[in-house]
Biopython code that builds the backbone (N, CA, C, O; Angstrom):
import numpy as np
from Bio.PDB.StructureBuilder import StructureBuilder

atoms = [
    (1, "UNK", "N", (0.913, -1.091, 0.152)),
    (1, "UNK", "CA", (-0.068, 0.139, -0.195)),
    (1, "UNK", "C", (1.051, 1.453, -0.300)),
    (1, "UNK", "O", (2.122, 1.562, 0.296)),
    (2, "UNK", "N", (0.485, 2.297, -1.160)),
    (2, "UNK", "CA", (1.647, 3.320, -0.698)),
    (2, "UNK", "C", (1.342, 4.466, -0.049)),
    (2, "UNK", "O", (0.223, 4.970, -0.145)),
    (3, "UNK", "N", (2.202, 4.929, 0.595)),
    (3, "UNK", "CA", (1.504, 6.220, 1.254)),
    (3, "UNK", "C", (0.895, 7.204, 0.634)),
    (3, "UNK", "O", (1.027, 7.414, -0.572)),
    (4, "UNK", "N", (0.048, 8.010, 1.551)),
    (4, "UNK", "CA", (-0.601, 9.172, 1.008)),
    (4, "UNK", "C", (0.041, 10.457, 1.312)),
    (4, "UNK", "O", (0.522, 10.628, 2.432)),
    (5, "UNK", "N", (0.092, 11.364, 0.428)),
    (5, "UNK", "CA", (0.477, 12.509, 1.224)),
    (5, "UNK", "C", (0.201, 13.754, 0.495)),
    (5, "UNK", "O", (-0.237, 13.679, -0.653)),
    (6, "UNK", "N", (0.425, 14.950, 1.078)),
    (6, "UNK", "CA", (0.093, 16.415, 0.720)),
    (6, "UNK", "C", (1.033, 17.335, 1.314)),
    (6, "UNK", "O", (1.453, 17.423, 2.468)),
    (7, "UNK", "N", (1.261, 17.983, 0.299)),
    (7, "UNK", "CA", (2.507, 19.263, 0.138)),
    (7, "UNK", "C", (1.624, 20.513, 0.969)),
    (7, "UNK", "O", (0.576, 21.003, 0.549)),
    (8, "UNK", "N", (2.190, 20.821, 2.004)),
    (8, "UNK", "CA", (1.659, 22.056, 2.649)),
    (8, "UNK", "C", (2.861, 23.078, 2.651)),
    (8, "UNK", "O", (4.024, 22.699, 2.782)),
    (9, "UNK", "N", (2.368, 24.894, 2.437)),
    (9, "UNK", "CA", (3.098, 25.825, 2.327)),
    (9, "UNK", "C", (2.689, 26.389, 3.718)),
    (9, "UNK", "O", (3.495, 27.186, 4.198)),
    (10, "UNK", "N", (1.657, 26.132, 4.392)),
    (10, "UNK", "CA", (1.348, 27.002, 5.783)),
    (10, "UNK", "C", (0.921, 25.772, 6.710)),
    (10, "UNK", "O", (0.249, 24.808, 6.344)),
    (11, "UNK", "N", (1.543, 26.042, 8.215)),
    (11, "UNK", "CA", (1.583, 25.219, 9.196)),
    (11, "UNK", "C", (0.153, 25.167, 9.690)),
    (11, "UNK", "O", (-0.245, 24.097, 10.153)),
    (12, "UNK", "N", (-0.691, 26.246, 9.640)),
    (12, "UNK", "CA", (-2.048, 26.110, 10.066)),
    (12, "UNK", "C", (-2.587, 25.377, 9.231)),
    (12, "UNK", "O", (-3.216, 24.491, 9.810)),
    (13, "UNK", "N", (-2.654, 25.305, 8.106)),
    (13, "UNK", "CA", (-3.272, 24.490, 7.097)),
    (13, "UNK", "C", (-2.879, 23.008, 7.445)),
    (13, "UNK", "O", (-3.726, 22.116, 7.502)),
    (14, "UNK", "N", (-1.587, 22.810, 7.666)),
    (14, "UNK", "CA", (-1.070, 21.375, 7.978)),
    (14, "UNK", "C", (-1.843, 20.817, 9.434)),
    (14, "UNK", "O", (-2.117, 19.633, 9.633)),
    (15, "UNK", "N", (-2.076, 21.742, 10.223)),
    (15, "UNK", "CA", (-3.022, 21.373, 11.633)),
    (15, "UNK", "C", (-3.818, 21.069, 11.253)),
    (15, "UNK", "O", (-4.148, 19.890, 11.382)),
    (16, "UNK", "N", (-4.657, 22.057, 10.495)),
    (16, "UNK", "CA", (-5.985, 21.769, 10.322)),
    (16, "UNK", "C", (-6.445, 20.320, 9.424)),
    (16, "UNK", "O", (-7.563, 19.811, 9.347)),
    (17, "UNK", "N", (-5.103, 19.863, 8.767)),
    (17, "UNK", "CA", (-5.236, 18.791, 7.863)),
    (17, "UNK", "C", (-5.070, 17.640, 9.186)),
    (17, "UNK", "O", (-5.983, 16.883, 9.513)),
    (18, "UNK", "N", (-4.273, 17.665, 9.582)),
    (18, "UNK", "CA", (-3.934, 16.510, 10.839)),
    (18, "UNK", "C", (-5.296, 16.480, 11.269)),
    (18, "UNK", "O", (-6.026, 15.574, 10.869)),
    (19, "UNK", "N", (-5.810, 17.549, 12.197)),
    (19, "UNK", "CA", (-7.006, 17.406, 12.778)),
    (19, "UNK", "C", (-8.116, 16.488, 11.827)),
    (19, "UNK", "O", (-8.535, 15.411, 12.251)),
    (20, "UNK", "N", (-8.398, 16.856, 10.939)),
    (20, "UNK", "CA", (-9.237, 16.292, 10.039)),
    (20, "UNK", "C", (-8.784, 14.798, 9.828)),
    (20, "UNK", "O", (-9.615, 13.918, 9.600)),
    (21, "UNK", "N", (-7.582, 14.573, 9.903)),
    (21, "UNK", "CA", (-7.350, 13.013, 9.605)),
    (21, "UNK", "C", (-7.571, 12.098, 11.124)),
    (21, "UNK", "O", (-7.870, 10.904, 11.154)),
    (22, "UNK", "N", (-7.400, 12.754, 12.035)),
    (22, "UNK", "CA", (-7.693, 12.514, 13.497)),
    (22, "UNK", "C", (-8.960, 11.976, 13.497)),
    (22, "UNK", "O", (-9.231, 10.848, 13.910)),
    (23, "UNK", "N", (-10.022, 13.058, 12.872)),
    (23, "UNK", "CA", (-11.512, 13.039, 13.356)),
    (23, "UNK", "C", (-11.894, 11.740, 12.258)),
    (23, "UNK", "O", (-12.872, 11.025, 12.480)),
    (24, "UNK", "N", (-11.116, 11.556, 11.207)),
    (24, "UNK", "CA", (-11.352, 10.493, 10.310)),
    (24, "UNK", "C", (-11.226, 9.141, 10.462)),
    (24, "UNK", "O", (-11.562, 8.233, 9.701)),
    (25, "UNK", "N", (-10.501, 9.105, 11.947)),
    (25, "UNK", "CA", (-10.391, 7.776, 12.141)),
    (25, "UNK", "C", (-8.531, 7.752, 11.971)),
    (25, "UNK", "O", (-8.120, 7.337, 13.054)),
    (26, "UNK", "N", (-7.882, 7.907, 11.466)),
    (26, "UNK", "CA", (-6.553, 7.972, 11.233)),
    (26, "UNK", "C", (-5.809, 7.782, 12.309)),
    (26, "UNK", "O", (-5.835, 8.649, 13.183)),
    (27, "UNK", "N", (-5.020, 6.654, 12.467)),
    (27, "UNK", "CA", (-4.083, 6.592, 13.648)),
    (27, "UNK", "C", (-3.006, 7.491, 13.833)),
    (27, "UNK", "O", (-2.422, 7.962, 12.857)),
    (28, "UNK", "N", (-2.586, 7.864, 15.372)),
    (28, "UNK", "CA", (-1.843, 8.955, 15.044)),
    (28, "UNK", "C", (-0.348, 8.108, 14.360)),
    (28, "UNK", "O", (0.346, 8.662, 13.507)),
    (29, "UNK", "N", (-0.056, 6.810, 14.865)),
    (29, "UNK", "CA", (0.971, 5.992, 14.348)),
    (29, "UNK", "C", (1.160, 6.103, 13.025)),
    (29, "UNK", "O", (2.300, 5.882, 12.615)),
    (30, "UNK", "N", (0.111, 6.463, 12.064)),
    (30, "UNK", "CA", (0.024, 6.109, 10.756)),
    (30, "UNK", "C", (0.486, 8.162, 9.996)),
    (30, "UNK", "O", (0.694, 8.492, 8.828)),
    (31, "UNK", "N", (0.479, 8.883, 11.041)),
    (31, "UNK", "CA", (0.600, 10.254, 10.630)),
    (31, "UNK", "C", (2.302, 10.826, 10.852)),
    (31, "UNK", "O", (2.852, 10.930, 11.948)),
    (32, "UNK", "N", (3.000, 11.186, 9.354)),
    (32, "UNK", "CA", (4.304, 12.033, 9.624)),
    (32, "UNK", "C", (4.197, 12.996, 8.959)),
    (32, "UNK", "O", (3.352, 13.289, 8.114)),
    (33, "UNK", "N", (5.509, 13.799, 9.513)),
    (33, "UNK", "CA", (5.532, 15.311, 8.995)),
    (33, "UNK", "C", (7.007, 15.235, 8.416)),
    (33, "UNK", "O", (7.704, 14.553, 9.168)),
    (34, "UNK", "N", (7.656, 15.684, 7.395)),
    (34, "UNK", "CA", (8.900, 15.740, 6.849)),
    (34, "UNK", "C", (9.060, 17.189, 6.303)),
    (34, "UNK", "O", (8.246, 17.752, 5.571)),
    (35, "UNK", "N", (10.116, 17.658, 6.720)),
    (35, "UNK", "CA", (10.541, 18.883, 5.946)),
    (35, "UNK", "C", (11.947, 19.019, 5.963)),
    (35, "UNK", "O", (12.554, 18.091, 6.497)),
    (36, "UNK", "N", (12.691, 20.072, 5.448)),
    (36, "UNK", "CA", (14.327, 20.274, 5.433)),
    (36, "UNK", "C", (14.704, 20.971, 6.494)),
    (36, "UNK", "O", (15.866, 20.802, 6.865)),
    (37, "UNK", "N", (13.816, 21.949, 7.270)),
    (37, "UNK", "CA", (14.169, 22.734, 8.458)),
    (37, "UNK", "C", (14.002, 21.902, 9.705)),
    (37, "UNK", "O", (12.812, 21.773, 9.991)),
    (38, "UNK", "N", (14.919, 21.233, 10.623)),
    (38, "UNK", "CA", (14.861, 20.347, 11.395)),
    (38, "UNK", "C", (13.803, 21.349, 12.618)),
    (38, "UNK", "O", (12.944, 20.812, 13.318)),
    (39, "UNK", "N", (14.032, 22.460, 12.640)),
    (39, "UNK", "CA", (13.505, 23.139, 13.766)),
    (39, "UNK", "C", (11.938, 23.062, 13.490)),
    (39, "UNK", "O", (11.217, 22.707, 14.423)),
    (40, "UNK", "N", (11.259, 23.438, 12.007)),
    (40, "UNK", "CA", (10.354, 23.664, 11.717)),
    (40, "UNK", "C", (9.678, 22.356, 11.908)),
    (40, "UNK", "O", (8.566, 22.336, 12.435)),
    (41, "UNK", "N", (10.225, 21.329, 11.545)),
    (41, "UNK", "CA", (9.491, 19.772, 11.994)),
    (41, "UNK", "C", (9.549, 19.766, 13.540)),
    (41, "UNK", "O", (8.402, 19.534, 13.919)),
    (42, "UNK", "N", (10.354, 19.913, 14.577)),
    (42, "UNK", "CA", (9.982, 20.185, 15.764)),
    (42, "UNK", "C", (8.866, 20.682, 16.187)),
    (42, "UNK", "O", (8.100, 20.163, 16.998)),
    (43, "UNK", "N", (8.733, 21.864, 15.556)),
    (43, "UNK", "CA", (7.299, 22.684, 16.116)),
    (43, "UNK", "C", (6.371, 22.405, 15.829)),
    (43, "UNK", "O", (5.380, 22.476, 16.556)),
    (44, "UNK", "N", (6.392, 21.794, 14.102)),
    (44, "UNK", "CA", (5.069, 21.283, 14.182)),
    (44, "UNK", "C", (4.767, 20.148, 14.717)),
    (44, "UNK", "O", (3.661, 19.924, 15.208)),
    (45, "UNK", "N", (5.774, 19.264, 14.676)),
    (45, "UNK", "CA", (5.516, 17.655, 15.643)),
    (45, "UNK", "C", (5.024, 17.918, 16.813)),
    (45, "UNK", "O", (4.472, 16.993, 17.410)),
    (46, "UNK", "N", (5.106, 19.370, 17.494)),
    (46, "UNK", "CA", (5.199, 19.471, 19.300)),
    (46, "UNK", "C", (3.721, 20.040, 19.240)),
    (46, "UNK", "O", (2.969, 19.983, 20.213)),
    (47, "UNK", "N", (3.314, 20.670, 17.857)),
    (47, "UNK", "CA", (1.999, 21.411, 18.033)),
    (47, "UNK", "C", (0.737, 20.533, 17.502)),
    (47, "UNK", "O", (-0.429, 20.911, 17.607)),
    (48, "UNK", "N", (1.161, 19.258, 16.893)),
    (48, "UNK", "CA", (0.028, 18.549, 16.250)),
    (48, "UNK", "C", (0.125, 16.964, 16.897)),
    (48, "UNK", "O", (-0.786, 16.136, 16.889)),
    (49, "UNK", "N", (1.296, 16.819, 17.374)),
    (49, "UNK", "CA", (1.485, 15.346, 17.698)),
    (49, "UNK", "C", (1.839, 14.441, 16.910)),
    (49, "UNK", "O", (1.946, 13.265, 17.259)),
    (50, "UNK", "N", (2.066, 14.868, 15.749)),
    (50, "UNK", "CA", (2.534, 13.945, 14.670)),
    (50, "UNK", "C", (3.825, 13.126, 14.825)),
    (50, "UNK", "O", (4.465, 13.164, 15.876)),
    (51, "UNK", "N", (4.182, 12.426, 13.828)),
    (51, "UNK", "CA", (5.444, 11.432, 14.056)),
    (51, "UNK", "C", (5.999, 12.109, 13.297)),
    (51, "UNK", "O", (5.544, 12.932, 12.503)),
    (52, "UNK", "N", (7.844, 11.548, 13.660)),
    (52, "UNK", "CA", (8.777, 11.445, 13.034)),
    (52, "UNK", "C", (9.415, 10.249, 12.429)),
    (52, "UNK", "O", (9.580, 9.204, 13.060)),
    (53, "UNK", "N", (9.772, 10.424, 11.187)),
    (53, "UNK", "CA", (10.194, 8.920, 10.946)),
    (53, "UNK", "C", (11.938, 8.663, 11.149)),
    (53, "UNK", "O", (12.850, 8.918, 10.363)),
    (54, "UNK", "N", (11.976, 8.054, 12.538)),
    (54, "UNK", "CA", (13.026, 7.727, 13.075)),
    (54, "UNK", "C", (13.552, 6.316, 13.353)),
    (54, "UNK", "O", (13.060, 5.488, 12.586)),
    (55, "UNK", "N", (14.229, 5.927, 14.047)),
    (55, "UNK", "CA", (14.865, 4.620, 13.993)),
    (55, "UNK", "C", (14.142, 3.547, 14.309)),
    (55, "UNK", "O", (14.625, 2.472, 13.951)),
    (56, "UNK", "N", (12.887, 3.520, 15.008)),
    (56, "UNK", "CA", (11.507, 2.732, 14.859)),
    (56, "UNK", "C", (11.031, 2.379, 13.683)),
    (56, "UNK", "O", (10.350, 1.367, 13.518)),
    (57, "UNK", "N", (11.372, 3.236, 12.717)),
    (57, "UNK", "CA", (10.414, 3.351, 11.589)),
    (57, "UNK", "C", (11.609, 2.773, 10.517)),
    (57, "UNK", "O", (11.276, 1.831, 9.797)),
    (58, "UNK", "N", (12.796, 3.238, 10.411)),
    (58, "UNK", "CA", (13.656, 3.042, 9.413)),
    (58, "UNK", "C", (14.812, 1.669, 10.004)),
    (58, "UNK", "O", (15.318, 0.763, 9.341)),
    (59, "UNK", "N", (14.891, 1.861, 10.912)),
    (59, "UNK", "CA", (15.417, 0.380, 11.650)),
    (59, "UNK", "C", (16.923, 1.138, 12.080)),
    (59, "UNK", "O", (17.211, 2.277, 11.715)),
    (60, "UNK", "N", (17.763, 0.313, 12.881)),
    (60, "UNK", "CA", (19.180, 0.992, 13.423)),
    (60, "UNK", "C", (19.992, 0.972, 11.809)),
    (60, "UNK", "O", (20.820, 1.863, 11.615)),
    (61, "UNK", "N", (19.840, 0.374, 11.154)),
    (61, "UNK", "CA", (20.981, 0.062, 10.022)),
    (61, "UNK", "C", (20.679, 1.272, 8.948)),
    (61, "UNK", "O", (21.722, 1.823, 8.596)),
    (62, "UNK", "N", (19.551, 1.780, 8.382)),
    (62, "UNK", "CA", (19.343, 2.777, 7.917)),
    (62, "UNK", "C", (19.761, 4.123, 8.469)),
    (62, "UNK", "O", (20.399, 5.010, 7.901)),
    (63, "UNK", "N", (19.078, 4.074, 10.167)),
    (63, "UNK", "CA", (19.536, 5.204, 10.987)),
    (63, "UNK", "C", (20.965, 5.624, 10.821)),
    (63, "UNK", "O", (21.364, 6.778, 10.665)),
    (64, "UNK", "N", (21.769, 4.393, 10.884)),
    (64, "UNK", "CA", (23.168, 4.724, 11.160)),
    (64, "UNK", "C", (23.794, 5.294, 9.986)),
    (64, "UNK", "O", (24.605, 6.220, 9.956)),
    (65, "UNK", "N", (23.272, 4.565, 8.933)),
    (65, "UNK", "CA", (23.926, 5.029, 7.320)),
    (65, "UNK", "C", (23.616, 6.933, 7.147)),
    (65, "UNK", "O", (24.299, 7.731, 6.506)),
    (66, "UNK", "N", (22.459, 7.183, 7.904)),
    (66, "UNK", "CA", (21.624, 8.544, 7.370)),
    (66, "UNK", "C", (22.384, 9.508, 8.125)),
    (66, "UNK", "O", (22.110, 10.701, 7.995)),
    (67, "UNK", "N", (23.805, 8.933, 9.318)),
    (67, "UNK", "CA", (24.285, 9.809, 10.006)),
    (67, "UNK", "C", (25.436, 10.655, 8.934)),
    (67, "UNK", "O", (25.929, 11.752, 9.195)),
    (68, "UNK", "N", (25.680, 9.919, 7.813)),
    (68, "UNK", "CA", (26.778, 10.514, 6.996)),
    (68, "UNK", "C", (26.180, 10.608, 5.472)),
    (68, "UNK", "O", (26.736, 10.338, 4.407)),
    (69, "UNK", "N", (24.582, 11.184, 5.789)),
    (69, "UNK", "CA", (24.098, 11.412, 4.259)),
    (69, "UNK", "C", (23.999, 12.863, 4.427)),
    (69, "UNK", "O", (24.343, 13.374, 5.493)),
    (70, "UNK", "N", (23.510, 13.631, 3.358)),
    (70, "UNK", "CA", (23.194, 14.874, 3.320)),
    (70, "UNK", "C", (21.580, 14.773, 3.755)),
    (70, "UNK", "O", (20.902, 13.766, 3.958)),
    (71, "UNK", "N", (21.240, 16.091, 3.819)),
    (71, "UNK", "CA", (19.537, 16.288, 4.651)),
    (71, "UNK", "C", (18.854, 15.848, 3.681)),
    (71, "UNK", "O", (18.010, 15.005, 3.987)),
    (72, "UNK", "N", (18.966, 16.262, 2.127)),
    (72, "UNK", "CA", (18.203, 15.765, 1.191)),
    (72, "UNK", "C", (18.340, 13.807, 0.846)),
    (72, "UNK", "O", (17.429, 13.113, 0.393)),
    (73, "UNK", "N", (19.497, 13.414, 1.167)),
    (73, "UNK", "CA", (19.396, 12.039, 1.213)),
    (73, "UNK", "C", (19.151, 11.349, 2.036)),
    (73, "UNK", "O", (19.012, 10.146, 1.817)),
    (74, "UNK", "N", (18.979, 12.029, 3.598)),
    (74, "UNK", "CA", (18.249, 11.370, 4.415)),
    (74, "UNK", "C", (16.626, 11.753, 4.259)),
    (74, "UNK", "O", (15.753, 10.949, 4.585)),
    (75, "UNK", "N", (16.453, 12.533, 3.943)),
    (75, "UNK", "CA", (14.738, 12.563, 3.641)),
    (75, "UNK", "C", (14.185, 11.508, 2.463)),
    (75, "UNK", "O", (13.091, 10.946, 2.411)),
    (76, "UNK", "N", (15.582, 11.413, 1.318)),
    (76, "UNK", "CA", (14.744, 10.394, 0.285)),
    (76, "UNK", "C", (14.667, 8.871, 0.911)),
    (76, "UNK", "O", (13.789, 8.060, 0.616)),
    (77, "UNK", "N", (15.890, 8.605, 1.949)),
    (77, "UNK", "CA", (15.987, 7.549, 2.364)),
    (77, "UNK", "C", (14.762, 7.231, 3.294)),
    (77, "UNK", "O", (14.318, 6.083, 3.329)),
    (78, "UNK", "N", (14.225, 8.215, 4.029)),
    (78, "UNK", "CA", (13.262, 8.018, 5.116)),
    (78, "UNK", "C", (12.111, 7.688, 4.212)),
    (78, "UNK", "O", (11.399, 6.729, 4.505)),
    (79, "UNK", "N", (11.879, 8.364, 3.191)),
    (79, "UNK", "CA", (10.758, 8.156, 2.450)),
    (79, "UNK", "C", (10.392, 6.969, 1.863)),
    (79, "UNK", "O", (9.228, 6.568, 1.844)),
    (80, "UNK", "N", (11.438, 6.317, 1.327)),
    (80, "UNK", "CA", (11.777, 4.949, 0.736)),
    (80, "UNK", "C", (11.074, 4.240, 1.818)),
    (80, "UNK", "O", (9.910, 3.858, 1.695)),
    (81, "UNK", "N", (11.951, 4.023, 3.131)),
    (81, "UNK", "CA", (11.602, 3.196, 4.187)),
    (81, "UNK", "C", (10.151, 3.299, 4.307)),
    (81, "UNK", "O", (9.706, 2.168, 4.503)),
    (82, "UNK", "N", (9.126, 4.271, 4.268)),
    (82, "UNK", "CA", (7.871, 4.217, 4.516)),
    (82, "UNK", "C", (7.045, 3.827, 3.345)),
    (82, "UNK", "O", (5.826, 3.738, 3.488)),
    (83, "UNK", "N", (7.625, 3.580, 2.161)),
    (83, "UNK", "CA", (6.957, 3.117, 0.958)),
    (83, "UNK", "C", (6.757, 3.829, -0.425)),
    (83, "UNK", "O", (6.085, 3.357, -1.342)),
    (84, "UNK", "N", (7.487, 5.136, -0.460)),
    (84, "UNK", "CA", (7.940, 5.473, -1.625)),
    (84, "UNK", "C", (8.583, 5.274, -2.691)),
    (84, "UNK", "O", (9.756, 4.994, -2.443)),
    (85, "UNK", "N", (8.380, 5.290, -3.602)),
    (85, "UNK", "CA", (9.531, 4.744, -4.794)),
    (85, "UNK", "C", (10.327, 5.935, -4.942)),
    (85, "UNK", "O", (10.019, 7.115, -4.774)),
    (86, "UNK", "N", (11.786, 5.210, -5.409)),
    (86, "UNK", "CA", (12.682, 5.856, -5.545)),
    (86, "UNK", "C", (12.575, 7.726, -6.461)),
    (86, "UNK", "O", (13.174, 8.702, -6.008)),
    (87, "UNK", "N", (11.945, 7.757, -7.370)),
    (87, "UNK", "CA", (11.509, 8.329, -8.279)),
    (87, "UNK", "C", (10.589, 9.424, -7.547)),
    (87, "UNK", "O", (10.947, 10.587, -7.730)),
    (88, "UNK", "N", (9.447, 9.217, -6.738)),
    (88, "UNK", "CA", (8.382, 9.889, -6.050)),
    (88, "UNK", "C", (9.208, 10.158, -5.074)),
    (88, "UNK", "O", (9.047, 11.365, -4.893)),
    (89, "UNK", "N", (10.001, 9.781, -4.325)),
    (89, "UNK", "CA", (10.628, 10.328, -3.242)),
    (89, "UNK", "C", (11.601, 11.622, -3.436)),
    (89, "UNK", "O", (11.550, 12.663, -2.781)),
    (90, "UNK", "N", (12.460, 11.318, -4.450)),
    (90, "UNK", "CA", (12.857, 12.497, -5.383)),
    (90, "UNK", "C", (12.407, 13.701, -5.634)),
    (90, "UNK", "O", (13.052, 14.726, -5.411)),
    (91, "UNK", "N", (11.332, 13.663, -6.088)),
    (91, "UNK", "CA", (10.256, 14.427, -6.726)),
    (91, "UNK", "C", (9.690, 15.050, -5.324)),
    (91, "UNK", "O", (9.460, 16.260, -5.317)),
    (92, "UNK", "N", (9.490, 14.408, -4.324)),
    (92, "UNK", "CA", (8.810, 15.479, -2.899)),
    (92, "UNK", "C", (10.068, 16.143, -2.136)),
    (92, "UNK", "O", (9.935, 17.139, -1.423)),
    (93, "UNK", "N", (11.164, 15.565, -2.331)),
    (93, "UNK", "CA", (12.235, 15.923, -2.009)),
    (93, "UNK", "C", (12.605, 17.480, -2.441)),
    (93, "UNK", "O", (13.151, 18.251, -1.653)),
    (94, "UNK", "N", (12.313, 17.765, -3.511)),
    (94, "UNK", "CA", (12.640, 18.701, -4.359)),
    (94, "UNK", "C", (11.902, 19.817, -3.700)),
    (94, "UNK", "O", (12.389, 20.882, -3.317)),
    (95, "UNK", "N", (10.443, 19.361, -3.606)),
    (95, "UNK", "CA", (9.613, 20.141, -3.215)),
    (95, "UNK", "C", (9.981, 20.821, -1.544)),
    (95, "UNK", "O", (9.828, 22.002, -1.230)),
    (96, "UNK", "N", (10.396, 19.921, -0.811)),
    (96, "UNK", "CA", (10.710, 20.405, 0.577)),
    (96, "UNK", "C", (11.724, 21.413, 0.390)),
    (96, "UNK", "O", (11.797, 22.450, 1.049)),
    (97, "UNK", "N", (12.703, 20.974, -0.776)),
    (97, "UNK", "CA", (13.776, 22.150, -0.727)),
    (97, "UNK", "C", (13.150, 23.639, -1.043)),
    (97, "UNK", "O", (13.800, 24.642, -0.748)),
    (98, "UNK", "N", (12.161, 23.710, -1.512)),
    (98, "UNK", "CA", (11.352, 24.868, -1.834)),
    (98, "UNK", "C", (10.955, 25.448, -0.307)),
    (98, "UNK", "O", (10.578, 26.619, -0.352)),
    (99, "UNK", "N", (10.967, 24.953, 0.809)),
    (99, "UNK", "CA", (10.725, 25.148, 2.211)),
    (99, "UNK", "C", (9.179, 24.650, 2.751)),
    (99, "UNK", "O", (8.604, 24.976, 3.789)),
    (100, "UNK", "N", (8.739, 23.770, 1.697)),
    (100, "UNK", "CA", (7.432, 23.588, 1.761)),
    (100, "UNK", "C", (7.387, 22.194, 2.857)),
    (100, "UNK", "O", (8.457, 21.618, 3.057)),
    (101, "UNK", "N", (6.482, 21.828, 3.351)),
    (101, "UNK", "CA", (6.260, 20.445, 4.654)),
    (101, "UNK", "C", (5.465, 19.300, 3.938)),
    (101, "UNK", "O", (4.592, 19.754, 3.198)),
    (102, "UNK", "N", (5.547, 17.844, 3.968)),
    (102, "UNK", "CA", (5.226, 17.361, 3.445)),
    (102, "UNK", "C", (4.388, 16.428, 4.798)),
    (102, "UNK", "O", (5.009, 16.021, 5.780)),
    (103, "UNK", "N", (2.936, 16.221, 4.596)),
    (103, "UNK", "CA", (2.175, 15.455, 5.326)),
    (103, "UNK", "C", (2.083, 13.888, 4.927)),
    (103, "UNK", "O", (1.308, 13.679, 3.994)),
    (104, "UNK", "N", (2.654, 12.884, 5.399)),
    (104, "UNK", "CA", (2.091, 11.566, 4.972)),
    (104, "UNK", "C", (1.488, 10.765, 6.009)),
    (104, "UNK", "O", (1.686, 10.771, 7.224)),
    (105, "UNK", "N", (0.531, 9.913, 5.122)),
    (105, "UNK", "CA", (-0.213, 8.997, 5.948)),
    (105, "UNK", "C", (-0.034, 7.774, 5.449)),
    (105, "UNK", "O", (-0.235, 7.681, 4.238)),
    (106, "UNK", "N", (0.363, 6.563, 6.161)),
    (106, "UNK", "CA", (0.607, 5.429, 5.776)),
    (106, "UNK", "C", (-0.476, 4.526, 6.242)),
    (106, "UNK", "O", (-1.409, 4.876, 6.964)),
    (107, "UNK", "N", (-0.269, 3.310, 5.759)),
    (107, "UNK", "CA", (-1.248, 2.171, 6.224)),
    (107, "UNK", "C", (-3.041, 2.397, 5.663)),
    (107, "UNK", "O", (-3.919, 1.692, 6.161)),
    (108, "UNK", "N", (-3.267, 3.135, 4.922)),
    (108, "UNK", "CA", (-4.356, 3.465, 4.764)),
    (108, "UNK", "C", (-4.939, 3.684, 3.161)),
    (108, "UNK", "O", (-4.350, 4.447, 2.396)),
    (109, "UNK", "N", (-6.050, 2.995, 2.784)),
    (109, "UNK", "CA", (-6.282, 2.532, 1.497)),
    (109, "UNK", "C", (-6.819, 4.650, 0.996)),
    (109, "UNK", "O", (-6.240, 5.330, 0.150)),
    (110, "UNK", "N", (-7.640, 4.958, 1.601)),
    (110, "UNK", "CA", (-8.112, 6.181, 1.319)),
    (110, "UNK", "C", (-8.059, 7.271, 2.386)),
    (110, "UNK", "O", (-8.391, 7.044, 3.549)),
    (111, "UNK", "N", (-7.764, 8.090, 2.091)),
    (111, "UNK", "CA", (-7.209, 9.361, 3.011)),
    (111, "UNK", "C", (-7.828, 10.781, 2.405)),
    (111, "UNK", "O", (-7.833, 11.027, 1.199)),
    (112, "UNK", "N", (-8.298, 11.593, 3.326)),
    (112, "UNK", "CA", (-8.912, 13.008, 2.848)),
    (112, "UNK", "C", (-8.366, 14.226, 3.616)),
    (112, "UNK", "O", (-8.921, 14.657, 4.627)),
    (113, "UNK", "N", (-7.311, 14.731, 3.112)),
    (113, "UNK", "CA", (-6.588, 15.614, 3.928)),
    (113, "UNK", "C", (-7.383, 17.034, 4.121)),
    (113, "UNK", "O", (-6.892, 17.928, 4.810)),
]
sb = StructureBuilder()
sb.init_structure("model")
sb.init_model(0)
sb.init_chain("A")
sb.init_seg("    ")
for serial, (resi, resn, name, xyz) in enumerate(atoms, 1):
    if name == "N":
        sb.init_residue(resn, " ", resi, " ")
    sb.init_atom(name, np.array(xyz, "f"), 0.0, 1.0, " ", f" {name:<3s}", serial, name[0])
structure = sb.get_structure()
């Protein structure tokens, strides 16, 4: 099952969308936020309680390899670990380069953001 996603320019819209997902029965364990700016991700996660894609998701081997990678490489690696194809991960990472935030939902057939 491919992850579902939406790209956001605005943190308020991101927060509203996460609330909508939860109200529609999406589990917190299936909601992730990705962005280039770590501080931005931390703030968004704190405000919304969304997950990060960490060692518990990627596994210790991938997390260790990511220590030596650029931020873009780390993001693409994390996206691949949760089910994105390489080409889609590259495309989405380019959007994150522009300062956007990616909201990802896993383990769901249908998602309404």
